[in-house]
C-alpha positions as CSV (number, residue, x, y, z in Angstrom):
1,M,68.5,-32.7,112.4
2,P,67.9,-29.5,110.7
3,K,68.6,-28.6,106.8
4,P,71.6,-26.9,106.4
5,A,70.8,-23.1,105.5
6,Q,70.0,-23.2,101.3
7,P,70.8,-20.4,99.3
8,R,67.7,-17.6,98.8
9,A,65.6,-18.5,94.8
10,K,66.0,-15.2,93.2
11,I,62.6,-13.7,92.3
12,T,62.5,-13.9,88.1
13,E,61.2,-11.5,86.0
14,T,60.2,-11.5,82.3
15,K,59.0,-8.0,81.3
16,F,57.1,-7.4,78.0
17,A,55.9,-4.6,76.2
18,D,52.6,-4.6,77.6
19,H,53.3,-7.0,81.3
20,T,55.9,-8.0,83.5
21,V,55.7,-12.0,84.2
22,I,57.0,-12.0,88.3
23,V,57.5,-15.6,89.2
24,P,58.6,-16.2,92.2
25,P,60.9,-19.2,94.0
26,N,59.0,-22.1,95.3
27,R,60.0,-22.4,98.7
28,L,57.8,-25.5,99.5
29,K,60.0,-28.1,98.0
30,S,61.8,-27.4,100.3
31,F,60.6,-28.5,103.7
32,V,59.1,-32.0,101.6
33,T,61.8,-35.1,102.9
34,R,62.2,-37.4,100.5
35,T,63.8,-41.4,100.9
36,S,65.6,-43.1,98.4
37,D,63.3,-43.4,95.4
38,S,63.5,-39.3,93.9
39,M,59.6,-39.9,93.4
40,E,58.7,-40.8,96.8
41,I,57.7,-38.0,99.6
42,A,59.4,-39.5,103.2
43,T,57.0,-40.2,106.2
44,D,58.4,-38.5,109.0
45,P,56.3,-35.2,108.6
46,I,53.7,-37.8,109.7
47,R,54.5,-40.0,111.7
48,R,55.5,-37.7,113.9
49,A,51.8,-34.9,113.3
50,E,50.3,-38.7,114.2
51,T,52.7,-39.3,117.4
52,A,52.4,-35.9,118.5
53,L,48.2,-36.2,118.6
54,K,48.7,-39.7,120.2
55,Q,51.1,-37.5,122.7
56,I,47.5,-35.5,124.4
57,E,45.3,-37.7,123.4
58,K,44.6,-39.2,126.9
59,E,44.0,-34.6,127.1
60,F,40.5,-35.2,124.2
61,R,39.1,-36.9,126.9
62,G,39.3,-33.3,129.0
63,W,38.8,-31.1,125.9
64,M,35.6,-32.5,125.3
65,N,34.2,-32.8,128.2
66,T,34.9,-29.1,128.5
67,E,32.3,-28.7,125.6
68,C,29.8,-31.1,127.4
69,D,30.3,-28.5,130.3
70,T,29.1,-25.5,128.0
71,I,26.9,-26.9,126.5
72,E,24.7,-28.3,129.8
73,V,25.4,-24.3,130.7
74,V,23.1,-23.5,127.7
75,R,20.9,-26.0,128.4
76,A,20.2,-24.9,131.8
77,A,20.1,-21.1,131.3
78,I,17.4,-22.8,128.5
79,H,15.6,-24.7,131.8
80,K,15.2,-21.0,133.8
81,D,14.9,-18.4,131.2
82,G,13.0,-20.1,128.6
83,L,14.5,-20.8,124.7
84,S,15.0,-16.6,124.1
85,D,17.0,-15.8,120.4
86,E,20.5,-15.5,122.7
87,L,20.2,-18.9,124.4
88,I,18.7,-20.5,120.4
89,E,22.4,-19.4,119.2
90,R,24.2,-19.9,121.7
91,L,23.3,-23.8,122.1
92,F,23.3,-23.5,118.5
93,N,26.8,-22.5,118.8
94,A,27.9,-24.9,121.8
95,A,26.4,-28.0,119.5
96,H,28.5,-27.2,116.2
97,D,31.5,-27.0,118.7
98,I,30.8,-30.0,119.8
99,M,30.3,-31.3,115.9
100,G,33.6,-29.0,115.3
101,H,35.9,-31.0,117.8
102,A,35.0,-34.8,118.8
103,D,35.5,-36.4,115.3
104,V,39.6,-34.5,116.1
105,F,39.4,-35.7,120.2
106,G,37.6,-39.5,119.1
107,F,34.3,-38.9,119.7
108,P,32.7,-39.0,116.4
109,L,29.1,-40.6,118.0
110,A,28.7,-36.9,119.8
111,R,29.6,-34.9,117.2
112,K,27.2,-37.4,114.6
113,I,24.9,-36.4,117.5
114,A,25.3,-33.2,117.7
115,D,24.8,-31.9,114.5
116,S,21.3,-33.7,114.6
117,L,20.9,-30.9,117.4
118,C,22.6,-28.5,115.0
119,R,19.4,-29.5,112.5
120,L,17.2,-29.0,114.5
121,I,17.7,-25.9,115.5
122,S,18.8,-24.3,111.8
123,A,15.6,-26.5,109.9
124,A,12.6,-25.4,112.7
125,A,11.1,-22.5,111.5
126,E,10.5,-21.7,115.5
127,P,13.3,-22.7,117.3
128,E,12.0,-21.1,120.3
129,H,8.8,-23.6,120.1
130,I,11.6,-27.0,120.3
131,P,10.6,-29.3,123.0
132,L,12.9,-29.2,125.8
133,N,12.7,-32.7,125.9
134,L,13.9,-33.3,123.0
135,I,16.7,-30.9,123.3
136,D,17.2,-32.4,126.6
137,S,17.4,-35.4,124.6
138,H,20.9,-34.7,122.4
139,V,22.7,-33.0,124.8
140,D,22.1,-36.2,127.2
141,A,23.3,-38.5,124.0
142,V,26.2,-36.0,123.6
143,R,27.4,-36.1,127.7
144,A,26.7,-40.0,127.9
145,V,28.6,-40.5,125.2
146,V,32.1,-38.5,126.8
147,R,31.2,-39.8,129.8
148,E,30.6,-43.2,128.8
149,G,34.3,-43.7,126.4
150,V,32.9,-44.4,122.8
151,H,35.5,-43.9,120.3
152,D,33.2,-45.8,118.3
153,A,31.1,-44.8,115.2
154,D,29.6,-47.6,115.0
155,N,28.7,-48.7,118.7
156,R,25.4,-50.5,118.3
157,T,23.4,-49.0,121.4
158,G,25.1,-44.9,120.7
159,N,23.6,-45.0,117.1
160,E,20.2,-46.8,117.6
161,I,20.3,-43.6,120.6
162,Y,21.5,-41.2,117.2
163,Q,19.2,-42.4,115.0
164,R,16.5,-42.2,117.1
165,L,17.2,-39.1,117.6
166,V,16.9,-38.2,113.9
167,K,13.6,-39.7,113.9
168,L,11.8,-37.8,116.7
169,T,13.8,-34.9,115.2
170,G,12.3,-35.2,111.8
171,T,9.2,-36.1,113.5
172,Y,8.7,-33.3,115.2
173,L,9.9,-30.5,111.7
174,M,7.6,-32.7,110.2
175,K,4.3,-32.2,112.7
176,R,5.1,-28.5,113.0
177,E,5.2,-27.2,109.8
178,L,2.5,-30.0,108.3
179,N,0.4,-28.6,111.7
180,G,1.6,-25.8,113.1
181,A,1.5,-24.6,116.6
182,A,-1.6,-25.8,118.3
183,S,-1.6,-28.9,117.1
184,L,1.7,-30.2,118.1
185,P,2.2,-33.6,119.8
186,K,4.8,-33.7,123.4
187,V,7.9,-35.3,121.2
188,D,8.7,-38.8,123.7
189,A,12.7,-38.2,123.5
190,P,14.3,-41.5,125.0
191,K,15.4,-40.8,128.1
192,L,19.4,-41.5,128.7
């Protein structure tokens, strides 16, 4: 039931010799619902928001699949054309989008893996030399988490894969920094 319209509060002005203080009305108070205890704010808006999220929760997997399709298209282009500046940027943006959406859509492990890929790209001195199998492993891991519907951030297998990817990424970045491109060994990324 909508609340009755509140009378418009007036703007108060206090004039001084060298300035004027304008105090706008605080209209936010009219949007807060209180319970019988005047100091307790009702949770109805929160409950309504949670109910609305539950109603669209079934669509989250579809939305994450769309994010996975996007990163897959970029990966295919990288395999076809190599790691150009444009494709590196598109890969980073696709992984970053997954980072931004995964927690909301209920895939916190996918967010962690996408974060690892973003860190790899941004920390690499020469991103165009990142081994494709390390990129593939990150993309495959994100896709596997979504495909298998892993919503638990503490999933044992998923966390083992994530930890392995973080370790491989750190090792790659450290060896690349210490040894340079000429002596970089092939990174042995896990297969999913």
